[in-house]
C-alpha positions in Angstrom: 29.2 -48.5 -57.6 27.1 -45.4 -57.5 25.2 -44.2 -54.5 22.2 -42.0 -54.3 22.4 -39.5 -51.5 19.4 -37.7 -50.3 19.9 -34.0 -49.3 20.0 -33.8 -45.5 17.1 -31.8 -44.0 17.8 -29.7 -41.0 15.1 -29.5 -38.2 14.5 -25.9 -39.0 13.9 -26.8 -42.6 11.6 -29.6 -41.7 9.6 -27.3 -39.5 9.3 -24.7 -42.3 8.0 -27.4 -44.7 5.5 -28.6 -42.2 4.3 -25.1 -41.6 4.0 -24.6 -45.3 1.9 -27.7 -45.5 -0.4 -26.7 -42.7 -0.8 -23.2 -44.0 -1.9 -24.4 -47.4 -4.1 -27.1 -46.0 -5.8 -24.7 -43.6 -6.4 -22.2 -46.3 -7.8 -24.7 -48.7 -9.6 -26.7 -46.1 -8.4 -30.1 -47.4 -6.0 -32.5 -46.0 -5.0 -33.5 -49.5 -3.2 -30.2 -49.8 -0.2 -32.1 -48.7 0.0 -33.2 -52.3 0.8 -29.6 -53.2 4.0 -29.7 -51.1 6.8 -31.3 -53.3 9.0 -33.0 -50.7 10.8 -36.3 -50.6 12.5 -38.6 -48.1 12.1 -38.1 -44.4 10.5 -34.7 -45.0 7.7 -36.3 -47.0 7.1 -38.9 -44.3 6.9 -36.2 -41.7 4.5 -34.2 -43.9 2.3 -37.2 -44.3 2.0 -37.6 -40.5 1.2 -33.9 -39.9 -2.6 -34.2 -40.5 -3.0 -36.8 -37.8 -0.9 -34.8 -35.3 -2.7 -31.6 -36.2 -6.1 -33.2 -35.8 -5.2 -34.6 -32.3 -4.5 -31.1 -30.9 -7.2 -29.2 -29.0 -9.3 -27.2 -31.3 -9.8 -23.9 -29.4 -8.0 -21.5 -27.1 -9.6 -20.1 -24.0 -7.8 -16.8 -23.7 -7.0 -15.6 -20.2 -7.2 -12.3 -18.5 -3.5 -11.5 -18.3 -1.7 -10.6 -15.0 -2.4 -7.0 -14.3 -1.0 -4.6 -11.7 -3.2 -3.8 -8.6 -3.5 -0.4 -7.2 -3.9 1.2 -3.8 -6.0 4.3 -3.6 -6.8 6.9 -1.0 -10.3 7.8 -0.1 -10.5 10.4 -2.9 -9.3 8.0 -5.6 -5.6 9.2 -5.7 -3.1 6.4 -6.3 -0.8 5.6 -3.4 1.0 2.5 -4.8 1.1 -0.1 -7.5 1.7 -3.9 -6.9 2.8 -6.2 -9.6 5.1 -8.9 -10.9 4.3 -7.8 -14.4 3.7 -4.1 -14.8 0.5 -4.1 -16.9 -2.7 -2.1 -17.2 -5.3 -3.7 -19.5 -7.3 -1.2 -21.6 -10.0 -1.5 -24.2 -9.5 -0.9 -27.9 -10.9 2.6 -27.6 -8.1 3.6 -25.2 -5.3 2.7 -27.7 -4.4 5.2 -30.4 -5.2 4.1 -33.9 -1.7 4.9 -35.1 -0.3 2.5 -32.4 -2.4 -0.3 -33.9 -1.2 0.5 -37.4 2.4 0.6 -36.3 2.3 -2.8 -34.7 0.6 -4.3 -37.7 3.1 -2.6 -40.1 6.1 -4.2 -38.4 4.7 -7.5 -37.0 2.1 -8.6 -39.5 1.3 -6.4 -42.5 -1.3 -8.9 -43.9 -3.0 -9.1 -40.5 -6.4 -8.0 -41.9 -6.1 -10.3 -44.9 -5.3 -13.8 -43.4 -7.3 -16.1 -41.2 -4.8 -16.4 -38.5 -2.0 -18.0 -40.5 -0.2 -16.1 -43.2 0.6 -18.5 -46.1 2.6 -15.9 -48.0 4.7 -15.2 -45.0 5.3 -18.9 -44.3 6.3 -19.4 -48.0 8.7 -16.5 -47.7 10.2 -17.8 -44.5 10.4 -21.3 -46.1 12.6 -20.1 -48.9 14.8 -18.2 -46.5 15.1 -21.0 -44.0 15.8 -23.7 -46.6 18.8 -21.6 -47.7 21.8 -20.6 -45.7 21.0 -16.9 -45.6 19.6 -16.8 -42.1 16.4 -17.4 -40.2 13.1 -15.7 -40.7 9.9 -16.1 -38.7 6.4 -16.2 -40.0 4.2 -15.9 -36.9 1.2 -13.7 -37.3 -0.1 -11.4 -34.6 -2.8 -14.0 -34.0 -0.2 -16.7 -33.5 1.9 -14.4 -31.2 -1.3 -13.7 -29.2 -1.8 -17.4 -28.9 1.8 -18.0 -27.7 1.6 -15.2 -25.2 -1.8 -16.3 -23.9 -0.6 -19.9 -23.4 2.5 -18.7 -21.6 0.4 -16.3 -19.5 -1.9 -19.1 -18.5 1.1 -21.1 -17.3 2.4 -18.2 -15.3 -0.9 -17.5 -13.7 -1.3 -21.1 -12.7 2.3 -21.4 -11.5 3.0 -24.1 -14.1 6.5 -23.7 -15.3 6.2 -26.6 -17.7 3.2 -24.9 -19.4 5.2 -21.7 -19.8 8.1 -23.7 -21.3 5.7 -25.6 -23.7 4.3 -22.3 -24.9 7.6 -20.8 -25.8 9.9 -23.7 -26.7 11.1 -24.1 -30.3 9.4 -27.3 -31.3 7.2 -28.4 -34.1 4.4 -29.4 -31.7 4.3 -25.9 -30.3 4.1 -24.3 -33.7 1.4 -26.7 -34.8 -0.6 -25.9 -31.7 -0.2 -22.2 -32.3 -1.5 -22.5 -35.9 -4.5 -24.6 -34.9 -5.4 -22.2 -32.0 -4.9 -19.2 -34.3 -7.2 -20.6 -36.9 -9.9 -21.3 -34.3 -9.4 -17.9 -32.6 -10.0 -16.0 -35.8 -13.5 -17.7 -36.0 -14.6 -16.5 -32.6 -12.9 -13.1 -32.2 -12.8 -10.1 -34.5 -9.5 -8.7 -35.8 -9.8 -5.7 -33.4 -10.4 -8.0 -30.4 -7.3 -10.0 -31.3 -5.2 -7.0 -31.9 -6.4 -5.4 -28.6 -5.7 -8.6 -26.7 -2.2 -8.8 -28.2 -1.4 -5.2 -27.4 -2.5 -5.8 -23.8 -0.5 -9.0 -23.3 2.7 -8.5 -25.3 6.0 -7.5 -23.5 7.2 -4.0 -24.0 10.1 -3.9 -21.5 12.0 -5.9 -19.0 9.0 -5.9 -16.6 6.6 -3.8 -18.6 3.7 -5.6 -20.4 0.9 -4.2 -22.5 0.8 -1.0 -24.4 -0.8 1.1 -21.7 1.9 0.4 -19.0 4.6 0.9 -21.7 3.1 4.3 -22.7 3.0 5.4 -19.1 6.5 4.1 -18.3 8.3 5.7 -21.3 6.1 8.7 -22.1 4.0 9.4 -18.9 0.8 9.4 -21.0 -2.0 7.1 -21.9 -1.8 4.8 -24.9 -4.8 6.7 -26.3 -2.5 9.8 -26.6 0.4 8.2 -28.5 1.7 9.8 -31.7 3.1 8.1 -34.7 6.8 8.4 -33.5 6.0 7.1 -30.0 3.9 4.3 -31.5 6.9 3.3 -33.7 9.2 3.1 -30.7 6.8 0.9 -28.8 6.0 -1.3 -31.7 9.7 -2.0 -32.2 10.1 -3.2 -28.6 8.0 -6.4 -28.8 10.6 -8.2 -30.9 13.2 -7.9 -28.1 12.0 -5.8 -25.1 15.3 -6.0 -23.3 17.6 -5.4 -26.3 15.6 -2.4 -27.5 14.8 -0.9 -24.1 15.1 2.8 -24.9 16.1 3.7 -21.3 19.0 1.2 -21.3 19.9 1.0 -25.0 18.9 4.2 -26.8 21.0 3.5 -29.9 19.5 0.1 -30.4 16.1 1.5 -29.7 16.5 4.2 -32.4 17.7 1.7 -35.0 14.7 -0.5 -34.3 12.3 2.5 -34.2 13.5 3.7 -37.6 13.0 0.2 -39.0 9.3 0.4 -37.9 9.0 3.9 -39.4 10.3 2.5 -42.7 7.6 -0.2 -42.6 5.0 2.4 -41.8 6.1 4.6 -44.7 6.1 1.6 -47.1 2.5 0.8 -46.1 1.3 4.3 -46.3 0.7 4.8 -42.6 3.0 7.9 -42.5 4.2 10.4 -45.1 7.8 10.8 -46.3 7.9 14.1 -44.4 6.9 12.3 -41.1 9.4 9.6 -41.8 12.2 12.1 -42.3 11.3 14.1 -39.2 10.9 11.0 -37.2 14.3 9.4 -38.1 16.0 12.7 -37.2 14.5 12.7 -33.7 16.7 11.4 -30.9 15.4 8.8 -28.5 16.3 10.9 -25.5 14.1 13.8 -26.7 11.1 11.5 -27.0 11.3 10.0 -23.5 9.4 11.4 -20.5 9.7 8.3 -18.3 7.6 7.7 -15.2 9.5 5.2 -13.1 8.6 4.2 -9.6 9.3 1.2 -7.5 6.7 -1.5 -7.0 4.8 -1.7 -3.8 5.0 0.6 -0.8 8.6 1.5 -1.7 7.2 3.3 -4.7 4.8 5.4 -2.6 5.6 8.9 -1.6 7.4 9.1 1.8 4.5 10.8 3.3 2.2 7.8 2.5 4.5 4.8 2.5 3.9 3.8 6.1 0.1 4.0 5.7 0.6 1.8 2.6 2.6 -0.6 4.7 -0.2 -0.9 7.2 -2.8 -1.5 4.6 -0.7 -4.1 3.0 -0.3 -5.9 6.3 -4.1 -5.9 6.8 -4.7 -7.1 3.3 -2.3 -10.0 3.6 -3.8 -11.1 6.9 -7.4 -11.2 5.5 -8.6 -14.7 4.4 -11.2 -13.1 2.2 -8.4 -12.8 -0.4 -7.0 -16.3 -0.3 -6.5 -19.2 2.1 -2.8 -18.6 2.5 -0.6 -15.6 2.5 1.0 -16.8 -0.7 -2.4 -16.9 -2.5 -3.1 -13.3 -1.2 0.2 -12.0 -2.5 -0.4 -13.6 -5.8 -3.8 -12.0 -6.1 -2.3 -8.7 -5.2 0.4 -8.9 -7.8 -1.5 -10.5 -10.7 -5.3 -9.9 -10.5 -5.6 -6.2 -11.1 -7.5 -5.5 -8.0 -8.2 -2.1 -6.6 -7.9 -1.5 -2.9 -9.7 1.7 -1.8 -8.4 2.8 1.5 -9.6 5.0 4.4 -6.8 7.5 4.0 -8.0 11.1 3.9 -5.4 12.8 1.6 -5.9 16.2 3.2 -5.4 14.8 6.7 -2.5 12.7 5.6 -0.7 15.8 4.2 -1.5 17.7 7.4 0.0 14.8 9.4 3.2 14.6 7.5 3.7 18.4 7.4 3.1 18.8 11.1 5.6 16.0 11.9 8.3 17.1 9.5 7.9 20.8 10.2 8.6 20.0 13.9 11.3 17.4 13.4 12.6 17.3 9.8 13.5 14.0 8.1 17.1 13.2 9.0 17.3 15.9 11.8 20.7 15.8 13.5 18.9 15.2 16.8 18.1 11.7 15.6 14.6 12.1 17.0 11.5 10.6 15.4 7.9 11.5 15.6 4.8 9.6 14.5 1.1 10.4 14.3 -2.0 8.3 13.6 -5.7 9.4 13.4 -8.9 7.4 13.7 -12.6 8.1 13.1 -13.9 7.1 16.6 -17.3 6.2 15.2 -16.0 3.7 12.6 -12.4 2.8 13.3 -11.3 4.1 9.9 -7.6 5.0 9.9 -7.6 8.5 8.4 -3.9 9.3 8.5 -0.7 7.6 9.5 2.8 9.1 9.1 6.3 9.5 10.6 9.4 11.6 9.9 11.4 8.9 8.2 12.1 7.6 4.7 10.6 4.2 3.9 13.2 1.8 2.7 16.2 -0.5 3.5 19.0 1.8 2.6 21.2 3.7 5.1 19.2 6.3 6.8 15.9 4.6 5.9 13.6 2.3 7.8 10.6 0.1 7.2 9.6 0.1 10.8 6.1 1.6 11.1 6.3 3.4 14.4 2.5 4.3 14.4 1.3 0.8 14.0 4.1 -1.4 15.3 5.9 0.8 17.7 6.3 -0.4 21.3 6.9 2.7 23.4 6.4 3.4 27.1 3.2 5.5 27.2 4.0 7.6 30.2 1.2 9.5 31.8 -1.3 8.7 29.1 -1.8 5.5 31.0 -3.5 7.6 33.7 -6.6 7.5 31.6 -7.2 3.9 32.9 -7.0 5.1 36.5 -9.7 7.7 35.6 -11.9 5.1 34.1 -11.7 3.0 37.2 -12.1 6.0 39.4 -15.5 6.8 37.7 -16.4 3.2 37.6 -16.3 3.0 41.4 -18.5 6.0 41.7 -15.9 8.7 42.5 -16.2 12.4 41.5 -13.9 14.6 39.6 -14.0 17.1 42.5 -12.9 14.8 45.2 -9.8 15.5 47.1 -6.9 13.4 45.9 -3.2 13.3 46.6 -1.2 14.0 49.8 2.2 15.2 51.1 3.1 11.5 51.7 4.5 10.1 48.5 5.7 6.7 49.8 3.4 3.6 49.4 4.5 0.6 51.4 3.8 -3.1 50.6 0.1 -3.8 50.8 -1.0 -0.2 50.0 -2.7 -1.4 46.8 -5.7 -3.8 46.8 -7.3 -6.2 44.3 -10.8 -7.5 45.1 -10.5 -5.8 48.5 -7.3 -7.7 49.4 -3.9 -6.1 49.7 -1.4 -7.3 47.1 2.3 -7.8 47.5 4.4 -5.0 46.0 7.7 -3.4 46.8 7.6 -0.1 48.6 6.9 2.6 46.0 8.2 6.2 46.1 6.4 8.6 43.8 8.4 11.3 42.1 7.1 14.6 40.8 8.4 18.0 39.8 8.4 20.7 42.4 5.0 22.1 43.3 3.1 18.9 42.8 2.7 17.7 46.4 -0.4 18.2 48.5 -4.1 17.6 47.8 -6.1 18.8 44.9 -9.2 17.7 42.9 -9.0 15.3 40.0 -9.5 18.0 37.3 -6.3 19.7 38.4 -4.5 16.4 39.0 -5.3 15.4 35.4 -4.5 18.7 33.8 -1.2 19.0 35.6 -0.6 15.2 35.4 0.3 15.0 39.1 1.9 11.6 39.7 1.3 11.4 43.5 -2.3 12.3 43.1 -2.9 9.5 40.6 -1.0 6.9 42.7 -3.3 8.1 45.6 -6.3 7.5 43.4 -5.0 4.0 42.4 -4.7 3.1 46.1 -8.3 3.9 46.6 -9.8 1.7 43.8 -9.4 -1.9 42.7 -5.8 -1.8 41.5 -6.0 -4.9 39.3 -9.2 -3.7 37.6 -7.1 -0.7 36.2 -5.0 -3.1 34.2 -7.9 -5.3 33.3 -9.6 -2.3 31.7 -6.4 -1.5 29.8 -6.3 -5.0 28.5 -9.9 -4.9 27.4 -9.1 -1.7 25.4 -6.1 -3.4 23.7 -3.1 -2.5 25.9 -1.2 -5.7 26.7 2.1 -6.9 28.0 3.3 -9.7 25.7 -0.3 -10.4 24.9 -1.4 -10.6 28.5 -2.9 -8.3 31.0 -0.2 -5.8 32.1 1.4 -6.6 35.4 -0.2 -4.7 38.4 2.9 -2.9 39.5 2.8 0.6 40.9 5.3 1.8 38.2 3.0 0.7 35.5 0.2 3.0 36.5 2.5 5.9 35.6 3.3 4.6 32.2 5.9 1.9 32.2 3.5 -0.1 30.0 4.3 0.0 26.3 2.0 0.5 23.3 1.9 1.9 19.8 0.4 5.2 18.8 -2.3 3.3 17.0 -3.3 1.4 20.1 -3.4 4.6 22.2 -5.5 6.3 19.5 -7.9 3.4 19.6 -8.2 3.6 23.4 -9.1 7.3 23.3 -11.3 6.8 20.3 -13.4 4.4 22.4 -13.8 7.0 25.1 -14.8 9.5 22.4 -17.4 7.1 21.1 -19.2 6.5 24.4 -17.4 3.3 25.1 -17.8 1.7 21.7 -14.4 0.6 20.4 -14.2 0.1 16.7 -11.4 -2.1 15.3 -8.9 0.1 13.3 -9.5 -0.5 9.7 -7.6 0.8 6.7 -9.5 -0.8 3.8 -12.7 0.7 2.5 -13.3 -1.8 -0.2 -11.5 -4.2 -2.6 -12.8 -4.7 -6.1 -11.6 -7.0 -9.0 -10.5 -5.7 -12.4 -14.2 -5.6 -13.5 -15.1 -3.6 -10.4 -16.9 -6.5 -8.8 -16.8 -6.0 -5.0 -14.6 -8.6 -3.2 -14.9 -7.0 0.2 -16.5 -3.9 1.5 -15.6 -2.3 4.8 -18.1 -2.3 7.6 -17.4 -1.0 11.1 -16.6 -3.6 13.7 -17.5 -2.0 17.0 -18.3 -3.3 20.4 -19.0 -1.8 23.8 -15.8 -2.1 26.0 -16.7 0.4 28.7 -20.1 1.7 29.6 -21.3 4.9 27.9 -21.6 6.7 31.3 -18.1 5.8 32.2 -16.7 6.8 28.8 -18.6 10.1 28.7 -17.5 11.1 32.2 -13.9 10.4 31.3 -14.2 12.4 28.1 -15.8 15.3 30.0 -13.0 15.3 32.6 -10.3 15.2 29.9 -12.0 18.1 28.2 -12.3 20.1 31.4 -8.7 19.5 32.4 -7.3 20.3 28.9 -9.4 23.4 28.7 -8.1 24.7 32.0 -4.5 23.6 32.1 -3.3 23.0 28.5 -2.3 26.6 27.8 0.0 25.7 24.9 -2.2 23.3 23.1 -5.2 25.0 21.4 -7.3 24.2 18.4 -8.5 26.6 15.8 -11.9 28.2 16.2 -11.7 27.6 19.9 -12.7 24.0 19.3 -13.0 22.0 22.5 -11.0 18.8 22.8 -10.1 16.1 25.2 -6.5 15.1 25.7 -3.9 13.6 27.9 -0.1 14.1 27.7 2.6 11.7 28.7 6.3 11.8 29.3 8.5 8.9 30.4 11.7 9.0 32.5 14.4 11.1 30.8 11.8 12.3 28.3 12.7 9.3 26.2 9.1 9.0 25.0 6.8 12.0 24.8 3.1 11.8 23.9 -0.1 13.7 23.4 -3.2 11.7 22.6 -6.6 13.3 22.4 -9.9 13.6 20.5 -12.9 15.5 19.3 -16.1 13.5 18.7 -15.1 13.0 15.0 -11.3 12.5 15.3 -9.0 10.7 17.7 -5.2 11.3 17.3 -2.1 10.0 19.0 1.3 11.6 18.6 4.6 10.3 19.8 8.2 11.7 19.9 11.3 9.6 20.7 14.0 7.5 19.2 12.4 4.8 17.0 15.3 2.5 17.1 16.1 2.9 20.8 13.0 4.1 22.7 14.9 4.1 26.0 17.3 6.8 24.9 16.9 9.9 26.9 16.0 13.2 25.3 17.5 16.2 27.1 19.8 19.0 26.2 19.2 18.5 22.5 19.0 20.7 19.4 15.8 19.9 17.5 15.2 21.6 14.1 17.9 24.1 15.0 16.4 25.0 18.4 18.0 24.0 21.7 15.7 22.2 24.2 16.8 21.3 27.7 13.8 19.0 27.9 10.6 18.4 26.1 7.1 17.6 27.4 3.9 16.2 26.0 1.7 19.3 26.1 4.2 22.1 25.5 6.2 20.4 22.8 4.2 17.5 21.2 0.8 19.1 21.7 1.7 22.6 20.7 3.9 21.8 17.7 2.5 18.6 16.3 -0.9 17.5 17.6 -2.7 20.9 17.7 -1.5 22.1 14.3 -2.5 18.8 12.8 -5.9 18.7 14.4 -6.6 22.3 13.4 -5.8 21.5 9.8 -7.6 18.2 9.8 -10.8 19.6 11.2 -10.9 22.8 9.3 -14.3 23.5 7.8 -16.0 20.8 9.9 -18.7 21.7 12.5 -17.5 22.5 16.0 -18.9 19.8 18.3 -19.0 19.6 22.1 -17.0 16.6 23.4 -19.2 15.5 26.4 -21.6 17.2 28.8 -21.5 14.3 31.3 -21.8 15.2 35.0 -18.3 14.5 36.5 -19.2 15.5 40.1 -20.7 18.1 42.2 -21.1 21.6 40.7 -19.2 23.0 43.7 -16.2 21.3 45.3 -17.0 18.8 48.0 -16.0 19.4 51.6 -12.3 19.1 51.9 -11.6 19.3 48.2 -9.2 21.9 46.8 -10.8 24.5 44.5 -9.7 24.4 40.9 -7.1 27.1 40.4 -6.8 29.3 37.4 -4.2 28.2 34.8 -2.0 31.2 35.6 -1.7 30.0 39.2 -0.9 26.4 38.3 2.6 25.0 38.9 4.7 23.6 36.1 3.8 20.1 35.1 6.3 17.4 33.9 3.8 16.6 31.2 3.5 20.1 29.8 
C-alpha cells in the first residue's frame, strides 16, 4: 500500500510564501495574484485565506513623533542637562548628511527608491533562502522597518506593553500589518520623508536612538557633518545596536562597518580608494565619544544643584501633568525645552567664590553654599555649593542652598529691626544696657507679659552698655537686640518672620528669647528671599527658576511671570534697608564691593561657629551665603585648617563676607550701574538725647559676627 506524503512546511516557510503572495498581489493590484504562487497542501489553504486577513487590517498608519530627549538651558541658551529614557534628538532631512542616507539605503534596502514599500525581489530572494536549509534571510524594506519602529514607539509612548510586543513579535499577522501599512505610507509620504523618519526613530545604540543622538554620542558632531566612514559605522548599528556598539565591541563594529562599506562600494556610493582607506581605519581612531549621564547627574558640578532645584520645581507644577508620573514622562519623552533663570556668568562666579574659599573635598570637611535672587522678580540667578553631586562616596545630592535647614544666627535680627521700625522707633535711639539678664515676664505679646525662663545674654567682650541701633546692628550686639525685643511686641517679631517664609515645622517660630538671636533654622534660599523682599520695598517675589517651557515645536507650554505680593510695608522695608546699608558701610570693614558699590547686609554666627552666614543685597541682587557642615550642622567650627590656613574661629563678616559674598557680588554686578540701596529716613539726623553717638569703625570693638 503506497502512501502519498506531503512535504512538511515549517512556519517560517509558510510566512515566506505568504509574504511572496502579498508582495506580488500588492504590486499587481489584484487578489488573483495568488494564482501565481504555486503552492499546495496547507500552504495553499493558508495562501487562499490571506486576502481576507489582509483586507481586514487597518489601512493606514498614523506615525508618531518619537520619544525625544528634553533639555535644560541657562538664560543664555547653554545646555545644563539632558533628560531622557531614550537618548534621541529629532532633526529634519537637511540636517542629515547625504552620505549617511546613502549608507543606510545601501545596507538596509538597496531598492528603496524603486519599490512601493514592499520589495518583491527581496521577498523572493528571502523565500528561496528560507525554504532551504541554508539559513534565514529577512526582506523588510526601510519603509517596513519604519512602520515596525513607529508601532513599537506608539506603544512605548502610551505605556502599552502589549502594543510594543505586537509590533515586534515574529508572527504572520505582524508581518501582514507591516506590509499593508508600508504600502499605505508610501502613498502619503515621500521617500525622503520616510527615510528621515526612519533615521530619527531607529536604534543606534543601547539607549541611543536616531542618527543625530548617535552622531553626537560616538563622534561629538552633528549628523549633518558625518563623513562616509562614520556613516558606514552608524548604518551598521541598526541591525544589532548592542552587538555592534563600537564603544563596547570595537571588533564586531569594525566587521559590520566593513560590510556596509562593501555594500556602498558595490552600489557606487564610494570609490575603491575610499573603501580601501576605510577598511584600514581602526574603530578606535574614528571615535570621539561624548558621553554624559542623564539628568542632573550629567550636569557640571558647578550647575548640578541648580539643575536639581529646577527639576523639583518642574515636577511639582501641575501645568505639565496631573501627576508626578505624568510630568516625569513628559520630561523624558516629549523633547521639551526648559529655559531657566540661571545667569551663567553669575553661576560661574558663585562656584568659583565658594570653591576658592573652601575647595571641594577640603580636609576640614566644611561646606559652603550660595544662592542669588533678583529681588524685583524672584528669579533664581545662581545656586551652588562646594560638593560633588551624586550618590558615590564623597558625593551628595543634598541641595544645601534650597533644602538646607541651618540655624541662622544673628541674621534673624533683621526681624527685630522690622518690628522696631514698625512700632515707630528710630535707628538713633539708645538701646542695650549693662544688665544682660531678662527674667520671666520681661517680654510682652499684645501688651501682656509672656512666660519665659530667665534669659542670660552672652556677648563678646566690649559689647555691653548702651549704643544706637546703627552700631548695634553693625557690630551685631546681642544684648542690644534683646533689649530692643523687650521693648516691642515680642510675638510680632516671629509673626513677621513667618510671613516672610521662615517657619518652624511649617508653623510660626516659637517666641523664645533664644530664637531672636538665631536658634531658628532656614535655608540660604529662604534667607535670600527675606532680604530680597526688603530690597524690593516690601514686595516678596516667589523664587522661580523656570523662565519658560516649550514643546519640541517651540510652542510655549508655560512662561514665567513674577509672583510678588506685599509682605511688609514699603516704608518699613526701606527703613530697614537703609539701616542695613548704614551699619554695613560703617562697620563692615572686611566686606567691600568693587567700585565702592553700596550694599545692605547682615552677618550671622551660631554657637560654636557651627553655622556662619552673610546675607545682603543691592537693589538688583540679593545673595545669601552659608558655611558649616552640611551633614551635621551642629558641629562646631573652631581651631580648624581651611584651604591650608589655620582659623581659630570664623565669623560672618570677616570670613564669609570677605572671602565668598563680596568677591561673588563684585563679579556678579561688574559692568552694571551702581545704585543707591535706600534713602529712607531712619531717625533724627543727630542723635537723640541719651543716645550714644555712632563711633568710627576704627574705634569699634570686635564683634562676634565679624
